[in-house]
BAVEX-538658 format. One record per residue: residue in one letter; residue number from 0; x, y, z of N, C-alpha, C in turn. Coordinates in Angstrom, 1 decimal, always signed. Layout:
<nodes>
NODE  residu  num    n.px    n.py    n.pz   ca.px   ca.py   ca.pz    c.px    c.py    c.pz
NODE       a  NUM       X       Y       Z       X       Y       Z       X       Y       Z
...
</nodes>
This chain:
<nodes>
NODE  residu  num    n.px    n.py    n.pz   ca.px   ca.py   ca.pz    c.px    c.py    c.pz
NODE       m    0  -185.8   -11.1   -18.6  -186.3   -11.3   -20.0  -186.8   -12.8   -20.1
NODE       l    1  -186.1   -13.7   -19.6  -186.5   -15.1   -19.7  -187.8   -15.3   -19.0
NODE       l    2  -187.9   -14.7   -17.8  -189.2   -14.8   -17.0  -190.4   -14.3   -17.8
NODE       g    3  -190.2   -13.2   -18.4  -191.3   -12.6   -19.2  -191.7   -13.5   -20.4
NODE       q    4  -190.7   -14.1   -21.0  -191.0   -15.0   -22.2  -191.8   -16.2   -21.8
NODE       i    5  -191.4   -16.8   -20.6  -192.2   -18.0   -20.2  -193.6   -17.6   -19.8
NODE       v    6  -193.7   -16.5   -19.1  -195.1   -16.0   -18.7  -195.9   -15.8   -20.0
NODE       d    7  -195.4   -15.1   -21.0  -196.1   -14.9   -22.2  -196.5   -16.2   -22.9
NODE       w    8  -195.6   -17.2   -22.8  -195.9   -18.5   -23.4  -197.0   -19.2   -22.7
NODE       l    9  -197.0   -19.1   -21.4  -198.1   -19.7   -20.6  -199.4   -19.1   -20.9
NODE       k   10  -199.4   -17.8   -21.1  -200.7   -17.1   -21.4  -201.1   -17.5   -22.8
NODE       k   11  -200.2   -17.7   -23.7  -200.5   -18.1   -25.1  -201.1   -19.5   -25.1
NODE       v   12  -200.6   -20.4   -24.3  -201.1   -21.8   -24.2  -202.5   -21.8   -23.8
NODE       l   13  -202.8   -21.0   -22.7  -204.2   -20.9   -22.2  -205.2   -20.4   -23.3
NODE       k   14  -204.7   -19.4   -24.1  -205.6   -18.9   -25.1  -205.8   -19.9   -26.2
NODE       e   15  -204.8   -20.6   -26.6  -204.8   -21.5   -27.7  -205.6   -22.8   -27.4
NODE       t   16  -205.6   -23.2   -26.1  -206.2   -24.5   -25.7  -207.6   -24.2   -25.2
NODE       g   17  -207.9   -23.0   -24.8  -209.2   -22.7   -24.2  -209.4   -23.2   -22.8
NODE       a   18  -208.2   -23.5   -22.2  -208.2   -23.9   -20.7  -208.4   -22.7   -19.9
NODE       n   19  -208.9   -22.9   -18.7  -209.2   -21.8   -17.7  -208.0   -21.4   -16.9
NODE       g   20  -207.1   -22.3   -16.7  -206.0   -22.1   -15.8  -205.0   -23.3   -15.7
NODE       y   21  -204.3   -23.3   -14.6  -203.3   -24.3   -14.4  -203.3   -24.9   -13.0
NODE       v   22  -203.1   -26.2   -13.0  -202.9   -26.9   -11.7  -201.5   -27.5   -11.7
NODE       f   23  -200.9   -27.5   -10.5  -199.5   -28.0   -10.4  -199.2   -28.5    -9.0
NODE       g   24  -198.3   -29.4    -8.9  -197.9   -29.9    -7.6  -196.9   -28.9    -6.9
NODE       l   25  -197.2   -28.5    -5.7  -196.4   -27.6    -4.9  -195.7   -28.4    -3.8
NODE       s   26  -194.4   -28.6    -4.0  -193.7   -29.5    -3.0  -192.9   -28.8    -1.9
NODE       g   27  -192.6   -27.5    -2.2  -191.8   -26.8    -1.3  -190.3   -26.7    -1.7
NODE       g   28  -190.1   -27.3    -2.9  -188.8   -27.2    -3.5  -188.7   -26.0    -4.5
NODE       v   29  -187.5   -25.7    -5.0  -187.3   -24.6    -5.8  -187.9   -24.7    -7.2
NODE       d   30  -188.0   -25.9    -7.7  -188.5   -26.1    -9.1  -190.0   -25.8    -9.1
NODE       s   31  -190.8   -26.4    -8.1  -192.2   -26.2    -8.1  -192.5   -24.7    -7.7
NODE       a   32  -191.6   -24.1    -6.9  -191.8   -22.7    -6.5  -191.7   -21.8    -7.7
NODE       v   33  -190.7   -22.1    -8.6  -190.5   -21.2    -9.8  -191.7   -21.5   -10.7
NODE       a   34  -192.1   -22.7   -10.9  -193.2   -23.0   -11.8  -194.4   -22.3   -11.3
NODE       g   35  -194.7   -22.3   -10.0  -195.8   -21.6    -9.4  -195.8   -20.1    -9.6
NODE       g   36  -194.6   -19.5    -9.4  -194.4   -18.1    -9.6  -194.7   -17.7   -11.0
NODE       l   37  -194.3   -18.5   -12.0  -194.5   -18.2   -13.4  -196.0   -18.3   -13.7
NODE       i   38  -196.6   -19.3   -13.2  -198.1   -19.5   -13.4  -198.9   -18.4   -12.8
NODE       r   39  -198.5   -18.0   -11.6  -199.2   -16.9   -10.9  -199.2   -15.7   -11.7
NODE       q   40  -198.1   -15.4   -12.4  -198.0   -14.2   -13.2  -198.8   -14.3   -14.5
NODE       a   41  -198.9   -15.6   -15.0  -199.5   -15.8   -16.3  -201.0   -16.0   -16.2
NODE       a   42  -201.5   -16.6   -15.1  -202.9   -17.0   -15.0  -203.6   -16.2   -13.9
NODE       g   43  -202.9   -15.3   -13.2  -203.6   -14.6   -12.1  -204.0   -15.6   -11.0
NODE       m   44  -205.2   -15.6   -10.6  -205.7   -16.5    -9.5  -206.3   -17.7   -10.1
NODE       k   45  -206.3   -17.9   -11.4  -206.8   -19.1   -12.1  -205.8   -20.2   -12.0
NODE       h   46  -205.5   -20.7   -10.9  -204.5   -21.7   -10.7  -204.7   -22.4    -9.3
NODE       f   47  -204.2   -23.6    -9.2  -204.1   -24.3    -7.9  -202.8   -24.9    -7.7
NODE       g   48  -202.1   -24.6    -6.6  -200.9   -25.3    -6.3  -201.3   -26.4    -5.3
NODE       m   49  -201.2   -27.7    -5.7  -201.7   -28.8    -4.9  -200.6   -29.3    -4.0
NODE       i   50  -200.8   -29.2    -2.7  -199.9   -29.7    -1.7  -200.4   -31.1    -1.3
NODE       l   51  -199.6   -32.1    -1.7  -200.0   -33.5    -1.6  -199.0   -34.3    -0.7
NODE       p   52  -199.0   -34.1    +0.6  -198.1   -34.9    +1.4  -198.5   -36.4    +1.3
NODE       c   53  -197.4   -37.2    +1.3  -197.6   -38.7    +1.3  -196.5   -39.3    +2.1
NODE       c   54  -196.7   -39.5    +3.3  -195.7   -40.0    +4.3  -194.5   -39.0    +4.2
NODE       s   55  -194.8   -37.7    +4.1  -193.8   -36.7    +3.9  -193.3   -36.1    +5.1
NODE       s   56  -192.2   -35.4    +5.0  -191.6   -34.7    +6.1  -192.4   -33.4    +6.4
NODE       p   57  -192.7   -33.1    +7.7  -193.4   -31.9    +8.0  -192.7   -30.7    +7.5
NODE       d   58  -191.4   -30.7    +7.3  -190.6   -29.6    +6.8  -191.0   -29.3    +5.4
NODE       d   59  -191.3   -30.3    +4.6  -191.7   -30.1    +3.2  -193.1   -29.3    +3.1
NODE       l   60  -194.0   -29.7    +4.0  -195.3   -29.1    +4.1  -195.1   -27.6    +4.5
NODE       e   61  -194.2   -27.4    +5.5  -194.0   -26.0    +5.9  -193.4   -25.2    +4.8
NODE       d   62  -192.4   -25.7    +4.1  -191.8   -25.0    +3.0  -192.8   -24.7    +1.8
NODE       a   63  -193.7   -25.7    +1.5  -194.7   -25.4    +0.5  -195.6   -24.3    +0.9
NODE       l   64  -196.0   -24.2    +2.1  -196.9   -23.2    +2.6  -196.1   -21.8    +2.6
NODE       k   65  -194.8   -21.9    +2.9  -194.0   -20.7    +2.9  -193.9   -20.1    +1.5
NODE       v   66  -193.8   -21.0    +0.5  -193.7   -20.6    -0.9  -195.1   -20.0    -1.3
NODE       a   67  -196.2   -20.7    -0.9  -197.5   -20.2    -1.3  -197.7   -18.8    -0.8
NODE       k   68  -197.3   -18.5    +0.4  -197.5   -17.2    +1.1  -196.7   -16.2    +0.3
NODE       a   69  -195.4   -16.5    +0.0  -194.5   -15.5    -0.6  -195.0   -15.2    -2.0
NODE       l   70  -195.6   -16.1    -2.7  -196.0   -15.9    -4.1  -197.5   -15.6    -4.3
NODE       d   71  -198.2   -15.6    -3.2  -199.7   -15.4    -3.2  -200.3   -16.5    -4.1
NODE       l   72  -200.1   -17.7    -3.8  -200.6   -18.8    -4.6  -201.9   -19.4    -3.9
NODE       r   73  -202.8   -19.8    -4.8  -204.0   -20.5    -4.3  -203.6   -21.9    -4.1
NODE       t   74  -203.9   -22.5    -3.0  -203.5   -23.9    -2.7  -204.7   -24.8    -2.3
NODE       k   75  -204.5   -26.1    -2.5  -205.4   -27.1    -1.9  -204.5   -28.2    -1.4
NODE       q   76  -204.8   -28.6    -0.2  -204.0   -29.6    +0.5  -204.7   -30.9    +0.7
NODE       i   77  -204.2   -32.0    +0.2  -204.8   -33.3    +0.4  -203.7   -34.3    +0.9
NODE       d   78  -203.9   -34.9    +2.0  -202.9   -35.9    +2.5  -203.2   -37.2    +1.9
NODE       l   79  -202.2   -37.8    +1.1  -202.4   -39.0    +0.4  -201.8   -40.2    +1.2
NODE       t   80  -201.4   -40.0    +2.5  -200.7   -41.1    +3.2  -201.6   -42.3    +3.4
NODE       s   81  -202.9   -42.1    +3.7  -203.8   -43.2    +3.9  -204.0   -44.0    +2.6
NODE       v   82  -204.1   -43.3    +1.5  -204.3   -43.9    +0.2  -203.1   -44.8    -0.1
NODE       y   83  -201.9   -44.1    +0.1  -200.7   -44.8    -0.2  -200.5   -46.1    +0.7
NODE       n   84  -200.9   -46.0    +1.9  -200.8   -47.2    +2.8  -201.7   -48.3    +2.4
NODE       e   85  -202.9   -47.9    +1.9  -203.8   -48.9    +1.4  -203.2   -49.7    +0.2
NODE       f   86  -202.6   -48.9    -0.7  -201.9   -49.6    -1.8  -200.8   -50.5    -1.4
NODE       m   87  -200.0   -50.0    -0.4  -198.8   -50.8    +0.0  -199.3   -52.1    +0.7
NODE       g   88  -200.5   -52.1    +1.3  -201.1   -53.2    +2.0  -201.5   -54.3    +1.1
NODE       i   89  -201.7   -54.0    -0.2  -202.1   -55.1    -1.2  -201.0   -55.4    -2.2
NODE       l   90  -199.9   -54.6    -2.2  -198.9   -54.9    -3.2  -197.8   -55.8    -2.6
NODE       t   91  -197.0   -56.3    -3.5  -195.8   -57.1    -3.0  -194.8   -56.2    -2.4
NODE       e   92  -193.8   -56.8    -1.8  -192.7   -56.0    -1.2  -192.0   -55.2    -2.3
NODE       s   93  -191.6   -54.0    -1.9  -191.0   -53.1    -2.9  -189.8   -52.4    -2.4
NODE       t   94  -189.1   -51.8    -3.3  -187.9   -51.0    -3.0  -188.3   -49.6    -2.7
NODE       d   95  -187.3   -48.8    -2.2  -187.6   -47.4    -2.0  -188.0   -46.7    -3.3
NODE       v   96  -187.4   -47.0    -4.4  -187.7   -46.4    -5.7  -189.1   -46.8    -6.1
NODE       q   97  -189.5   -48.0    -6.0  -190.8   -48.4    -6.4  -191.9   -47.6    -5.5
NODE       q   98  -191.6   -47.5    -4.3  -192.5   -46.8    -3.4  -192.6   -45.3    -3.7
NODE       g   99  -191.4   -44.7    -4.1  -191.4   -43.3    -4.5  -192.1   -43.1    -5.8
NODE       n  100  -192.0   -44.1    -6.7  -192.8   -43.9    -8.0  -194.3   -44.0    -7.7
NODE       l  101  -194.7   -44.8    -6.8  -196.1   -44.9    -6.5  -196.6   -43.6    -5.9
NODE       k  102  -195.9   -43.0    -5.0  -196.3   -41.7    -4.5  -196.4   -40.6    -5.6
NODE       a  103  -195.4   -40.6    -6.5  -195.5   -39.6    -7.6  -196.7   -39.9    -8.5
NODE       r  104  -197.0   -41.1    -8.7  -198.2   -41.4    -9.6  -199.5   -41.1    -8.9
NODE       l  105  -199.6   -41.3    -7.6  -200.8   -40.9    -6.9  -201.0   -39.4    -6.9
NODE       r  106  -199.9   -38.7    -6.8  -200.0   -37.2    -6.8  -200.5   -36.8    -8.2
NODE       m  107  -199.9   -37.4    -9.3  -200.3   -37.0   -10.6  -201.8   -37.3   -10.9
NODE       a  108  -202.3   -38.4   -10.3  -203.7   -38.8   -10.5  -204.6   -37.7    -9.9
NODE       v  109  -204.2   -37.1    -8.8  -205.0   -36.1    -8.1  -204.9   -34.8    -9.0
NODE       l  110  -203.7   -34.5    -9.5  -203.6   -33.3   -10.3  -204.6   -33.4   -11.5
NODE       y  111  -204.6   -34.5   -12.2  -205.4   -34.6   -13.4  -206.9   -34.7   -13.0
NODE       h  112  -207.3   -35.1   -11.8  -208.6   -35.1   -11.4  -209.1   -33.7   -11.3
NODE       y  113  -208.4   -32.8   -10.6  -208.8   -31.4   -10.5  -208.7   -30.6   -11.8
NODE       a  114  -207.7   -31.0   -12.6  -207.6   -30.4   -13.9  -208.9   -30.6   -14.8
NODE       a  115  -209.4   -31.8   -14.7  -210.6   -32.2   -15.5  -211.8   -31.4   -14.9
NODE       e  116  -211.8   -31.3   -13.6  -213.0   -30.6   -12.9  -213.0   -29.2   -13.2
NODE       l  117  -211.9   -28.5   -13.3  -211.8   -27.1   -13.5  -211.5   -26.6   -14.9
NODE       n  118  -211.3   -27.6   -15.8  -210.8   -27.2   -17.2  -209.5   -26.5   -17.1
NODE       y  119  -208.6   -27.0   -16.3  -207.2   -26.5   -16.1  -206.3   -27.4   -16.9
NODE       l  120  -205.1   -27.0   -17.1  -204.0   -27.8   -17.7  -203.1   -28.2   -16.5
NODE       v  121  -202.5   -29.4   -16.5  -201.5   -29.8   -15.6  -200.2   -29.3   -16.0
NODE       a  122  -199.6   -28.5   -15.1  -198.2   -27.9   -15.4  -197.2   -28.8   -14.7
NODE       g  123  -196.2   -29.2   -15.4  -195.1   -30.0   -14.8  -194.1   -29.0   -14.2
NODE       t  124  -193.3   -29.5   -13.2  -192.4   -28.7   -12.5  -191.0   -29.2   -12.6
NODE       g  125  -190.7   -30.1   -13.6  -189.4   -30.6   -13.8  -188.5   -29.8   -14.7
NODE       n  126  -187.2   -29.8   -14.4  -186.2   -29.0   -15.1  -185.5   -29.8   -16.2
NODE       k  127  -184.7   -29.2   -17.0  -184.0   -29.9   -18.1  -183.0   -30.8   -17.6
NODE       t  128  -182.2   -30.4   -16.6  -181.2   -31.3   -16.1  -181.7   -32.7   -15.7
NODE       e  129  -182.8   -32.7   -15.0  -183.4   -33.9   -14.5  -184.1   -34.7   -15.7
NODE       y  130  -184.7   -33.9   -16.6  -185.4   -34.5   -17.7  -184.5   -35.3   -18.6
NODE       l  131  -183.3   -34.8   -18.9  -182.4   -35.4   -19.9  -181.7   -36.6   -19.3
NODE       i  132  -181.6   -36.7   -18.0  -181.0   -37.9   -17.4  -182.1   -38.9   -16.9
NODE       g  133  -183.4   -38.6   -17.1  -184.4   -39.5   -16.7  -184.7   -39.5   -15.2
NODE       y  134  -184.4   -38.4   -14.5  -184.6   -38.3   -13.1  -186.0   -37.8   -12.8
NODE       f  135  -186.9   -38.6   -13.1  -188.3   -38.3   -12.9  -189.1   -39.6   -13.0
NODE       t  136  -190.3   -39.6   -12.5  -191.2   -40.9   -12.5  -192.0   -40.8   -13.8
NODE       k  137  -191.9   -41.9   -14.6  -192.7   -42.0   -15.8  -194.2   -42.1   -15.4
NODE       f  138  -195.0   -41.3   -16.0  -196.4   -41.3   -15.6  -196.7   -40.8   -14.2
NODE       g  139  -195.6   -40.2   -13.6  -195.8   -39.5   -12.3  -195.5   -38.1   -12.5
NODE       d  140  -194.4   -37.6   -11.9  -194.1   -36.1   -12.0  -193.6   -35.8   -13.5
NODE       g  141  -193.4   -36.9   -14.3  -193.0   -36.6   -15.7  -194.2   -36.4   -16.6
NODE       a  142  -195.4   -36.6   -16.0  -196.7   -36.5   -16.8  -197.2   -35.1   -16.6
NODE       c  143  -197.5   -34.4   -17.7  -198.1   -33.1   -17.6  -198.6   -32.6   -19.0
NODE       d  144  -199.3   -31.6   -19.0  -199.8   -31.0   -20.3  -198.9   -29.9   -20.8
NODE       v  145  -198.3   -29.2   -19.9  -197.3   -28.1   -20.3  -196.1   -28.2   -19.3
NODE       a  146  -195.0   -27.8   -19.8  -193.8   -28.0   -19.0  -193.0   -26.6   -19.0
NODE       p  147  -193.3   -25.7   -18.2  -192.8   -24.3   -18.3  -191.3   -24.2   -18.1
NODE       i  148  -190.7   -25.1   -17.3  -189.3   -25.0   -17.0  -188.5   -26.2   -17.5
NODE       r  149  -189.1   -27.0   -18.3  -188.4   -28.2   -18.8  -187.2   -27.9   -19.7
NODE       d  150  -187.1   -26.8   -20.2  -185.9   -26.4   -21.0  -184.9   -25.6   -20.3
NODE       l  151  -185.0   -25.5   -18.9  -184.1   -24.8   -18.1  -183.2   -25.7   -17.3
NODE       l  152  -181.9   -25.4   -17.3  -181.0   -26.1   -16.4  -181.3   -25.7   -14.9
NODE       k  153  -180.8   -26.5   -14.0  -181.1   -26.2   -12.6  -180.5   -24.8   -12.2
NODE       r  154  -179.4   -24.4   -12.8  -178.9   -23.1   -12.5  -179.8   -22.0   -13.1
NODE       d  155  -180.5   -22.2   -14.2  -181.5   -21.3   -14.7  -182.7   -21.1   -13.8
NODE       v  156  -183.1   -22.3   -13.2  -184.2   -22.3   -12.3  -183.9   -21.4   -11.1
NODE       r  157  -182.7   -21.6   -10.5  -182.3   -20.8    -9.4  -182.2   -19.4    -9.7
NODE       m  158  -181.8   -19.0   -10.9  -181.7   -17.6   -11.3  -183.1   -17.0   -11.3
NODE       l  159  -184.1   -17.7   -11.9  -185.5   -17.2   -11.9  -186.0   -17.2   -10.5
NODE       a  160  -185.6   -18.1    -9.6  -186.1   -18.1    -8.3  -185.7   -16.8    -7.6
NODE       e  161  -184.5   -16.3    -7.8  -184.1   -15.1    -7.2  -184.9   -13.9    -7.8
NODE       e  162  -185.2   -14.0    -9.1  -185.9   -12.9    -9.7  -187.3   -12.8    -9.2
NODE       l  163  -187.9   -14.0    -8.9  -189.3   -14.1    -8.4  -189.3   -13.8    -6.9
NODE       e  164  -188.2   -13.6    -6.3  -188.1   -13.3    -4.9  -188.6   -14.4    -4.0
NODE       i  165  -188.3   -15.6    -4.4  -188.6   -16.8    -3.6  -187.7   -16.8    -2.4
NODE       p  166  -188.2   -17.2    -1.2  -187.4   -17.2    +0.0  -186.0   -17.9    -0.2
NODE       a  167  -185.0   -17.3    +0.3  -183.6   -17.8    +0.1  -183.5   -19.2    +0.6
NODE       e  168  -184.2   -19.6    +1.7  -184.0   -20.9    +2.3  -184.6   -22.0    +1.4
NODE       i  169  -185.5   -21.6    +0.5  -186.1   -22.5    -0.5  -185.1   -22.7    -1.6
NODE       i  170  -184.5   -21.7    -2.0  -183.5   -21.8    -3.1  -182.3   -22.6    -2.7
NODE       e  171  -181.8   -22.4    -1.5  -180.6   -22.9    -1.0  -180.7   -24.3    -0.4
NODE       k  172  -181.9   -24.8    -0.1  -182.0   -26.1    +0.6  -181.6   -27.2    -0.4
NODE       p  173  -181.1   -28.3    +0.1  -180.7   -29.4    -0.8  -181.9   -30.0    -1.6
NODE       p  174  -181.8   -30.0    -2.9  -182.9   -30.5    -3.7  -183.3   -32.0    -3.3
NODE       s  175  -184.6   -32.2    -3.1  -185.0   -33.6    -2.8  -186.4   -33.8    -3.3
NODE       a  176  -186.7   -35.0    -3.8  -188.1   -35.3    -4.2  -188.9   -35.7    -3.0
NODE       g  177  -188.3   -35.8    -1.8  -189.0   -36.1    -0.6  -189.8   -37.4    -0.6
NODE       l  178  -189.2   -38.4    -1.4  -189.9   -39.7    -1.5  -189.6   -40.7    -0.5
NODE       w  179  -188.5   -40.5    +0.2  -188.2   -41.3    +1.4  -187.3   -40.6    +2.3
NODE       e  180  -187.3   -41.0    +3.6  -186.5   -40.2    +4.6  -185.1   -40.1    +4.3
NODE       g  181  -184.6   -38.9    +4.3  -183.2   -38.6    +4.1  -182.8   -38.5    +2.6
NODE       q  182  -183.7   -38.7    +1.7  -183.4   -38.7    +0.3  -183.0   -37.3    -0.2
NODE       t  183  -181.9   -37.2    -1.0  -181.6   -36.0    -1.7  -181.3   -36.3    -3.1
NODE       d  184  -181.5   -35.4    -4.0  -181.3   -35.7    -5.4  -179.9   -36.0    -5.7
NODE       e  185  -179.0   -35.1    -5.2  -177.6   -35.3    -5.6  -177.0   -36.6    -5.0
NODE       a  186  -177.4   -37.0    -3.8  -176.9   -38.2    -3.3  -177.4   -39.4    -4.1
NODE       e  187  -178.7   -39.4    -4.5  -179.2   -40.5    -5.3  -178.6   -40.5    -6.7
NODE       i  188  -178.4   -39.4    -7.3  -177.8   -39.4    -8.6  -176.3   -39.7    -8.6
NODE       g  189  -175.7   -39.2    -7.6  -174.3   -39.4    -7.4  -173.4   -38.3    -8.0
NODE       l  190  -174.0   -37.2    -8.4  -173.3   -36.0    -9.0  -174.0   -34.8    -8.5
NODE       t  191  -173.2   -33.7    -8.4  -173.8   -32.4    -8.0  -174.5   -31.8    -9.2
NODE       y  192  -175.5   -30.9    -8.9  -176.2   -30.2   -10.0  -175.2   -29.3   -10.8
NODE       e  193  -174.2   -28.8   -10.2  -173.2   -28.0   -10.9  -172.6   -28.8   -12.0
NODE       i  194  -172.2   -30.1   -11.7  -171.6   -31.0   -12.6  -172.6   -31.4   -13.6
NODE       l  195  -173.8   -31.7   -13.2  -174.9   -32.2   -14.0  -175.2   -31.2   -15.1
NODE       d  196  -175.4   -29.9   -14.7  -175.7   -28.8   -15.6  -174.6   -28.8   -16.7
NODE       s  197  -173.4   -28.8   -16.3  -172.3   -28.7   -17.3  -172.2   -29.9   -18.2
NODE       a  198  -172.5   -31.1   -17.6  -172.6   -32.3   -18.4  -173.7   -32.3   -19.5
NODE       v  199  -174.8   -31.7   -19.1  -175.9   -31.6   -20.0  -175.6   -30.7   -21.2
NODE       i  200  -174.9   -29.6   -20.8  -174.5   -28.7   -21.9  -173.5   -29.4   -22.8
NODE       g  201  -172.6   -30.1   -22.2  -171.6   -30.9   -23.0  -172.3   -32.0   -23.9
NODE       l  202  -173.4   -32.6   -23.4  -174.1   -33.6   -24.1  -174.8   -33.0   -25.3
NODE       e  203  -175.3   -31.8   -25.2  -176.0   -31.1   -26.3  -175.0   -30.6   -27.3
NODE       q  204  -173.8   -30.2   -26.8  -172.8   -29.6   -27.8  -171.9   -30.6   -28.3
NODE       g  205  -172.0   -31.9   -27.8  -171.1   -32.9   -28.3  -169.7   -32.7   -27.8
NODE       s  206  -169.5   -32.1   -26.6  -168.2   -31.9   -26.1  -168.1   -32.4   -24.6
NODE       t  207  -166.9   -32.5   -24.1  -166.7   -33.0   -22.8  -166.1   -31.8   -21.9
NODE       i  208  -166.9   -31.3   -21.0  -166.5   -30.1   -20.2  -166.5   -30.4   -18.7
NODE       v  209  -166.7   -31.7   -18.4  -166.6   -32.2   -17.0  -165.7   -33.4   -17.0
NODE       p  210  -165.3   -33.9   -15.8  -164.5   -35.1   -15.8  -165.1   -36.3   -16.6
NODE       f  211  -164.3   -37.1   -17.2  -164.7   -38.1   -18.1  -165.7   -39.1   -17.5
NODE       d  212  -165.4   -39.5   -16.2  -166.3   -40.5   -15.6  -167.7   -39.9   -15.3
NODE       a  213  -167.8   -38.6   -15.0  -169.1   -37.9   -14.8  -169.8   -37.8   -16.1
NODE       m  214  -169.1   -37.5   -17.2  -169.7   -37.3   -18.5  -170.2   -38.7   -19.0
NODE       e  215  -169.4   -39.7   -18.7  -169.8   -41.1   -19.1  -171.1   -41.5   -18.4
NODE       k  216  -171.2   -41.2   -17.1  -172.4   -41.5   -16.3  -173.6   -40.8   -16.8
NODE       v  217  -173.5   -39.5   -17.2  -174.6   -38.7   -17.7  -175.1   -39.3   -19.0
NODE       i  218  -174.2   -39.6   -19.9  -174.5   -40.2   -21.2  -175.3   -41.5   -21.0
NODE       r  219  -174.8   -42.3   -20.1  -175.4   -43.6   -19.8  -176.8   -43.4   -19.3
NODE       m  220  -177.0   -42.4   -18.3  -178.3   -42.2   -17.8  -179.3   -41.6   -18.9
NODE       h  221  -178.7   -40.8   -19.7  -179.5   -40.2   -20.8  -180.0   -41.3   -21.7
NODE       q  222  -179.1   -42.2   -22.1  -179.5   -43.3   -23.0  -180.4   -44.3   -22.4
NODE       n  223  -180.2   -44.7   -21.1  -181.0   -45.7   -20.5  -182.4   -45.2   -20.2
NODE       s  224  -182.6   -43.8   -20.1  -183.9   -43.3   -19.8  -184.7   -42.8   -21.0
NODE       r  225  -184.2   -43.1   -22.2  -184.8   -42.6   -23.4  -186.3   -43.0   -23.5
NODE       h  226  -186.6   -44.1   -23.0  -188.0   -44.6   -23.1  -189.0   -43.6   -22.3
NODE       k  227  -188.4   -42.9   -21.3  -189.2   -42.0   -20.5  -189.6   -40.8   -21.3
NODE       r  228  -188.9   -40.4   -22.3  -189.1   -39.2   -23.1  -189.8   -39.5   -24.4
NODE       q  229  -190.2   -40.7   -24.6  -190.8   -41.1   -25.9  -192.2   -41.5   -25.7
NODE       l  230  -193.0   -41.5   -26.8  -194.4   -42.1   -26.7  -194.2   -43.6   -26.6
NODE       p  231  -195.2   -44.3   -26.1  -195.1   -45.7   -26.0  -194.8   -46.4   -27.4
NODE       l  232  -194.0   -47.4   -27.4  -193.7   -48.2   -28.6  -195.0   -48.8   -29.1
NODE       s  233  -195.2   -48.8   -30.4  -196.4   -49.3   -31.0  -196.1   -50.2   -32.1
NODE       f  234  -196.8   -51.4   -32.2  -196.6   -52.3   -33.3  -197.1   -51.7   -34.6
NODE       k  235  -196.4   -51.8   -35.7  -196.8   -51.2   -36.9  -197.4   -52.3   -37.8
NODE       r  236  -198.7   -52.3   -38.1  -199.3   -53.3   -38.9  -198.8   -53.3   -40.3
NODE       p  237  -198.5   -54.4   -40.9  -198.1   -54.4   -42.3  -199.2   -53.9   -43.2
NODE       p  238  -198.8   -53.3   -44.3  -199.9   -52.8   -45.3  -200.9   -53.9   -45.6
NODE       r  239  -202.1   -53.5   -45.7  -203.2   -54.4   -46.1  -203.0   -54.8   -47.6
NODE       g  240  -203.0   -56.1   -47.8  -202.8   -56.6   -49.2  -204.0   -56.9   -49.9
</nodes>
């Protein structure tokens, strides 16, 4: 039922906006796979799953192609490694997080380039669990025109993945943004998605259903990342006298 509701919503958005279809990043992870599957059902072949390796693991590319084959997705592949290296050659020394953010923003620039060319909308692939704790790159993977799975917990995404018959190895592999070698979401966040999902439910309901230290951490992450979920702060000019 949920699957059909999202597909209908995506169809409605296209009709209301006059857009021709959707473009999205296809990483080989379960979130982008589910977003792609929903878009495929809503827009038919009027979509592009952009595969955008950037100093990426060959396994991620292989998984993205595996998802595309399983869901019959139209894809376009552009390797951004050389562009990224050019940037790093002129920038100051940076941390893994800064470098990861640059990769995410380069990818989003490509998505919007093709969206403008094709009159497509950029579809985000982030889920609710990550969105509420700020686990995304501002103006990177957090930037989009529509967000079909942003109100779904990670457990909901995995449920839809099974319904869409996404390969089991994609559903079960450790979630990773693939932004640096060995990076996994749960290790970087410091909590499992099972705990995160429960904490997000507790956050919304005003209750504590996970260990106190985990809940405290999620609340802190939610508060510290508020700026990522808001429009830019703007100075308000005093009334003209």
